[in-house]
C-alpha positions in Angstrom: 41.0 -13.1 10.0 43.0 -9.9 10.1 42.5 -7.0 12.4 40.6 -4.9 9.8 38.1 -7.7 9.1 37.6 -8.1 12.9 36.9 -4.4 13.4 34.6 -4.4 10.4 32.7 -7.4 11.6 32.3 -5.9 15.1 30.9 -2.7 13.7 28.5 -4.6 11.5 27.4 -6.7 14.4 26.7 -3.6 16.5 24.5 -2.4 13.7 22.7 -5.7 13.5 24.1 -6.7 10.1 25.7 -10.0 9.3 29.2 -10.2 7.8 30.6 -12.8 5.5 33.8 -12.6 7.5 32.0 -14.0 10.5 30.7 -16.9 8.4 27.0 -15.9 8.9 24.7 -16.4 6.0 22.9 -13.3 4.8 19.7 -15.3 4.1 17.5 -16.6 7.0 16.0 -20.0 6.8 12.9 -19.0 8.7 10.1 -17.5 6.7 9.4 -13.8 7.3 6.5 -12.7 9.4 4.8 -9.3 9.4 2.7 -8.1 12.4 -0.5 -6.3 11.7 -1.7 -4.8 15.0 -5.0 -3.5 16.2 -7.4 -3.5 13.3 -10.9 -2.7 14.4 -13.8 -4.8 12.9 -17.5 -4.0 13.4 -20.1 -6.4 14.7 -23.3 -5.4 12.8 -26.6 -7.0 13.6 -29.8 -6.1 11.7 -28.1 -3.0 10.3 -27.0 -1.8 13.7 -23.5 -1.5 15.0 -23.4 -3.5 18.3 -19.7 -3.9 19.0 -16.1 -3.6 17.7 -13.6 -6.4 17.9 -9.9 -5.4 17.6 -7.6 -8.0 16.1 -3.8 -8.5 16.0 -2.6 -10.7 13.2 0.6 -12.1 11.7 1.1 -12.5 8.0 3.4 -15.4 7.2 5.2 -14.4 4.0 6.4 -16.5 1.2 10.1 -17.0 0.6 11.7 -13.9 -0.9 9.1 -11.5 0.4 10.5 -9.0 2.8 8.5 -7.4 5.7 9.6 -4.0 4.5 7.7 -4.6 1.2 4.6 -5.4 3.2 4.9 -2.3 5.3 4.7 -0.1 2.2 1.4 -1.7 1.3 0.0 -2.2 4.8 -2.4 0.8 4.8 -3.9 -0.4 1.5 -4.4 -3.9 2.9 -6.0 -2.6 6.1 -8.3 -0.3 4.2 -9.5 -3.0 1.8 -10.2 -5.5 4.6 -12.0 -3.0 6.8 -14.1 -1.8 3.9 -15.1 -5.5 3.2 -15.9 -5.9 6.9 -18.3 -3.0 6.8 -20.1 -4.4 3.7 -20.2 -8.0 4.9 -19.2 -8.3 8.6 -17.2 -11.3 9.8 -19.8 -12.1 12.5 -20.6 -15.4 14.1 -24.4 -16.1 14.3 -24.6 -16.1 18.1 -21.7 -14.0 19.4 -21.1 -10.3 19.6 -17.6 -10.5 21.0 -15.8 -12.7 18.5 -15.3 -12.8 14.7 -15.6 -15.5 12.2 -11.8 -16.2 12.0 -12.0 -18.4 8.9 -13.7 -15.7 6.9 -11.5 -13.0 8.3 -8.2 -14.8 7.6 -9.3 -15.7 4.1 -10.2 -12.1 3.3 -7.0 -10.7 4.8 -4.9 -13.3 2.8 -6.9 -12.4 -0.4 -6.4 -8.7 0.0 -2.7 -9.0 0.9 -2.0 -11.2 -2.1 -3.9 -8.8 -4.3 -1.6 -5.9 -3.2 1.6 -7.8 -2.8 1.5 -10.5 -5.5 -0.5 -13.7 -5.9 1.5 -15.9 -3.5 3.1 -13.4 -1.2 1.2 -14.4 1.9 1.1 -18.1 2.7 -0.9 -17.9 5.9 -2.6 -15.5 8.2 -2.5 -16.1 11.9 -4.9 -14.3 14.4 -2.8 -13.7 17.5 -5.7 -12.3 19.6 -9.0 -10.6 19.4 -10.3 -8.1 22.0 -13.9 -7.0 22.2 -14.8 -3.4 23.0 -17.9 -4.5 24.9 -18.2 -7.7 26.8 
């Protein structure tokens, strides 16, 4: 490796970019993940709002889907999921502080794949859920 390649590689490393001169591959083997933070979902009982639950999620993306592409569509995905939650809340029959995670993750995945492509999101992981009222 000559001096010019060494300087070029050092600059690229400082910027967080990999360089072929360093022998680093430009494609990661790990699937990409996109963080969706703090989405508020209502808990509605008998037509009355009784609580909000705030959820942090991770969208596990299919190979070839970049998080930057998801970021462009994130507002549309959030809006679609929250609208669905107001029509048919993701409630558990006996709890006002937790959501039905199976229904929630299925809907998030459905809406994300609708906006990004049919197989863009492989899995939705709920990181945590926080209730407004205990």
